[in-house]
C-alpha positions as CSV (number, residue, x, y, z in Angstrom):
1,M,47.8,-9.8,47.3
2,P,51.2,-11.1,46.1
3,R,51.9,-10.6,42.5
4,V,52.1,-14.3,41.7
5,A,48.7,-15.0,43.3
6,Y,47.2,-12.1,41.3
7,L,48.5,-13.6,38.1
8,F,47.1,-17.0,38.9
9,T,43.7,-15.5,39.8
10,F,43.6,-13.6,36.6
11,L,44.5,-16.7,34.5
12,Y,41.8,-18.7,36.3
13,I,39.1,-16.0,35.7
14,Y,40.2,-15.7,32.0
15,T,40.2,-19.4,31.3
16,S,36.8,-19.8,33.1
17,A,35.3,-17.0,31.1
18,D,36.8,-18.4,27.9
19,S,35.4,-21.9,28.5
20,A,32.0,-20.4,29.4
21,T,31.8,-18.6,26.1
22,R,32.6,-21.8,24.2
23,T,29.8,-23.7,26.0
24,A,27.2,-20.9,26.1
25,P,26.2,-21.1,22.4
26,S,25.2,-24.8,22.8
27,L,22.7,-23.7,25.5
28,F,20.8,-21.4,23.0
29,S,21.5,-23.0,19.7
30,G,18.0,-24.6,19.4
31,Q,16.2,-21.4,20.1
32,E,18.6,-19.4,17.9
33,A,18.2,-21.9,15.1
34,A,14.4,-21.7,15.2
35,M,14.6,-17.9,15.1
36,K,17.0,-18.0,12.2
37,T,14.7,-20.4,10.3
38,Q,11.7,-18.1,10.9
39,R,13.8,-15.1,9.7
40,L,15.0,-16.9,6.5
41,D,11.4,-17.9,5.8
42,A,10.3,-14.3,6.3
43,I,13.0,-13.1,3.8
44,R,11.8,-15.7,1.3
45,D,8.2,-14.6,1.8
46,V,9.1,-10.9,1.4
47,L,10.9,-11.5,-1.8
48,T,8.1,-13.6,-3.3
49,S,5.5,-11.0,-2.4
50,S,7.1,-7.7,-3.3
51,A,10.1,-6.2,-5.1
52,V,13.0,-5.3,-2.8
53,A,15.6,-2.9,-4.3
54,S,18.0,-2.6,-1.3
55,Q,19.2,-4.3,1.8
56,D,17.9,-1.5,3.9
57,E,14.4,-1.9,2.3
58,L,14.5,-5.6,3.1
59,R,15.6,-4.8,6.7
60,R,12.6,-2.4,7.1
61,K,10.2,-5.0,5.7
62,L,11.5,-7.6,8.1
63,R,11.2,-5.1,11.0
64,R,7.5,-4.6,10.1
65,R,7.1,-8.4,10.4
66,G,8.7,-8.4,13.8
67,F,12.3,-9.3,12.9
68,H,14.8,-6.7,14.1
69,V,18.1,-7.6,12.4
70,T,21.4,-5.8,12.0
71,Q,22.9,-5.1,8.6
72,A,25.6,-7.7,9.3
73,T,23.1,-10.4,10.2
74,L,21.0,-9.6,7.1
75,S,24.1,-9.8,4.9
76,R,24.9,-13.3,6.3
77,D,21.3,-14.4,5.7
78,M,21.3,-13.0,2.2
79,H,24.5,-14.8,1.5
80,E,23.2,-18.1,2.9
81,L,20.0,-17.8,0.8
82,R,22.2,-17.1,-2.2
83,L,20.2,-14.0,-3.2
84,S,21.0,-12.2,-6.4
85,K,20.3,-8.6,-7.4
86,G,19.1,-7.7,-10.8
87,P,17.2,-4.8,-12.4
88,G,14.0,-5.8,-10.5
89,G,15.8,-6.0,-7.1
90,Y,16.8,-9.0,-5.1
91,S,15.6,-12.5,-6.0
92,L,16.0,-16.0,-4.7
93,P,18.2,-18.6,-6.6
94,N,16.7,-20.0,-9.8
95,G,14.8,-16.8,-10.4
96,H,12.2,-17.4,-7.7
97,S,11.0,-14.0,-6.8
98,N,7.8,-11.9,-7.2
99,G,8.5,-11.7,-10.9
100,T,8.5,-7.9,-10.9
101,V,11.1,-6.5,-13.3
102,V,11.4,-2.7,-13.7
103,V,11.0,-2.0,-17.5
104,D,10.2,1.7,-17.5
105,D,11.7,4.7,-15.9
106,A,8.5,5.8,-14.1
107,P,9.3,7.6,-10.8
108,P,8.4,5.7,-7.6
109,T,5.0,6.1,-6.2
110,V,4.1,7.4,-2.7
111,E,3.3,3.9,-1.6
112,E,6.8,2.7,-2.7
113,M,8.6,5.7,-1.1
114,L,6.7,5.2,2.2
115,D,7.4,1.5,2.2
116,S,11.1,2.2,1.7
117,F,11.6,5.3,3.9
118,G,8.5,6.0,6.0
119,M,8.6,5.5,9.8
120,R,5.7,7.4,11.4
121,V,3.0,10.1,10.8
122,R,1.3,12.7,12.9
123,Q,-1.2,15.5,12.3
124,A,-0.8,19.0,13.6
125,L,-3.8,21.2,12.7
126,N,-3.8,21.5,8.8
127,Q,-0.4,19.9,8.6
128,V,0.9,16.3,8.6
129,V,4.4,15.5,9.8
130,V,5.9,12.3,8.2
131,G,9.0,10.9,9.9
132,T,11.4,9.0,7.6
133,V,14.7,7.3,7.9
134,L,17.7,9.7,7.7
135,G,17.9,11.0,4.1
136,G,14.4,9.7,3.2
137,A,12.4,12.9,3.5
138,Q,13.2,14.3,0.1
139,P,12.1,11.2,-1.9
140,V,8.9,10.9,0.1
141,A,8.1,14.6,-0.4
142,A,8.9,14.4,-4.1
143,A,6.6,11.4,-4.5
144,L,3.8,13.2,-2.6
145,D,4.2,16.2,-4.9
146,R,4.1,14.0,-8.0
147,A,1.0,12.3,-6.7
148,Q,-0.9,15.6,-6.7
149,W,-3.3,14.6,-3.9
150,P,-6.1,17.2,-3.9
151,E,-5.9,17.6,-0.1
152,V,-2.2,18.5,-0.2
153,V,-1.1,22.1,-0.9
154,G,2.6,21.3,-0.8
155,T,5.5,19.7,1.0
156,I,8.7,20.7,2.7
157,A,11.4,18.1,3.3
158,G,14.2,18.1,5.8
159,D,16.6,15.2,6.3
160,D,14.2,12.8,8.1
161,T,11.0,14.8,8.3
162,V,8.4,15.8,5.7
163,L,5.9,18.6,6.4
164,V,2.8,18.1,4.4
165,I,0.6,21.2,4.3
166,C,-3.1,20.5,3.7
167,T,-6.0,22.8,2.8
168,D,-7.6,22.4,6.2
169,A,-7.6,20.3,9.4
170,R,-10.2,17.8,8.1
171,R,-8.2,17.2,5.0
172,A,-5.0,16.8,7.1
173,N,-6.8,14.1,9.1
174,D,-7.7,12.3,5.9
175,V,-4.0,12.5,4.7
176,E,-2.7,11.3,8.0
177,L,-5.0,8.3,7.9
178,R,-4.1,7.5,4.3
179,I,-0.4,7.7,5.1
180,R,-0.8,5.7,8.3
181,T,-2.6,3.0,6.3
182,L,0.3,2.9,3.8
183,L,2.9,2.7,6.6
184,E,1.1,-0.2,8.3
185,S,0.6,-2.3,5.2
C-alpha cells in the first residue's frame, strides 16, 4: 500500500473511532443515569442507617447491596452528594445521617470489624478461617480476642486471613455460622 494511502486510511479510521466515542455515551445515558440514581440512593440509605468511617467501608457496604464501584466513581458520587466527614464518619449535607457520633474511645466490636474488613468464612475441623481485605486480619482478630467468645481458644492473624481456633468441631461450626451471619447482615 502506498504511503499516502496508508496515511488517509489511518486518518479515516481514527476520525471514525473518535466520532463513535462521542456518540456512544448518548446510546447508554438513560441506563447509566438510572444506575447512577440507584447508586446515589443506596449511598444515602447506607449513611442514614449506619455509621461509615471510610470510603472503603462505604464501597464494601455498597458491594453487599449489589453495587460494584471503583474508588474513583465513589469519590465522584461522594462529591456530588456533598458528603462531609466528622467524628462519627460520613454524613449527608445539613447533618442528615444516622445520628451516630463516636463519643467514647471504646474499641470496635467484632460486628464492626467484620462489617469493615470481613469477606468470607470457612470451617476446617475445630478451626475457622476468616478471609478479610488486605490488612484487615489483625483488627478482626483483635476484636475476636476482646470479645472473649467462650467457643474461641485464640486467634492468629496474617495479612488477609484470621485463623480462629475453637475448643472442638461443634463449637467451630457455631462460630462459623455466627460469623457468616454477621458477614451477610
